[in-house]
C-alpha positions in Angstrom: 29.1 -54.1 28.7 25.7 -55.2 29.8 23.0 -52.6 30.1 21.3 -51.8 33.9 19.1 -54.4 35.1 16.7 -51.8 35.8 15.9 -50.3 32.4 13.7 -51.6 29.8 13.5 -51.5 26.3 10.2 -50.7 24.5 9.7 -53.2 21.7 8.1 -51.6 18.4 5.1 -53.1 17.5 2.8 -52.8 14.9 0.2 -50.4 16.7 3.3 -48.1 18.2 4.8 -47.9 14.1 1.5 -47.1 12.7 0.8 -44.3 15.4 4.5 -42.7 14.1 3.4 -42.7 10.9 -0.1 -41.3 11.4 1.8 -38.6 13.6 4.3 -37.8 10.9 1.2 -37.1 7.9 -0.6 -34.9 10.2 2.5 -33.2 10.7 3.2 -33.1 7.0 -0.3 -31.6 6.5 -0.1 -29.1 9.0 3.3 -27.7 7.3 1.4 -28.0 3.7 -1.4 -25.5 5.1 0.9 -23.3 7.4 3.2 -23.1 4.0 0.1 -22.0 1.7 -0.9 -20.0 3.8 2.4 -17.5 5.1 3.7 -17.7 0.9 0.2 -17.0 -0.6 -0.5 -14.3 1.9 3.2 -13.1 1.9 3.1 -12.5 -1.2 -0.2 -10.4 -0.8 1.1 -8.4 2.0 4.0 -7.1 -0.4 1.6 -6.8 -3.4 -0.4 -4.3 -1.0 2.6 -2.5 0.4 4.4 -2.1 -3.2 0.5 -1.5 -5.0 -0.9 0.8 -2.0 -3.9 -0.7 -1.9 -5.8 -3.3 1.0 -7.0 -6.5 -0.2 -4.6 -8.6 -1.5 -3.2 -9.7 1.6 -6.9 -11.6 2.0 -7.2 -12.6 -1.7 -3.4 -14.1 -1.1 -4.4 -15.6 2.0 -7.7 -17.7 0.7 -5.3 -18.7 -2.6 -2.6 -19.8 -0.3 -5.6 -21.8 1.8 -7.8 -23.1 -1.2 -3.9 -24.1 -3.0 -2.7 -26.1 0.1 -5.7 -27.7 0.8 -5.6 -29.2 -3.0 -2.3 -30.2 -3.2 -3.1 -31.7 0.6 -5.9 -33.9 -0.9 -4.5 -34.9 -4.0 -0.6 -35.9 -2.0 -2.5 -37.4 0.9 -6.1 -38.9 -0.2 -6.1 -38.7 -4.3 -5.1 -41.5 -6.7 -2.0 -43.0 -6.4 -0.3 -43.0 -9.5 
């Protein structure tokens, strides 16, 4: 079976392949940052509910942001071991 004559397959070039890799890297960074903030913010929220306080959620959000930034920098811009 032959493809229709009006369909054109887009060739994969090194530039398009690099753009896809860069896009995947951006999504990985976004996911790491979001996961850290949600995880530690959620733990802070639970701690606030259990201990009847109102400051642990802020500490959890800041801790999650800081740790996720550390992990992102270490993974993507750190020394390659």
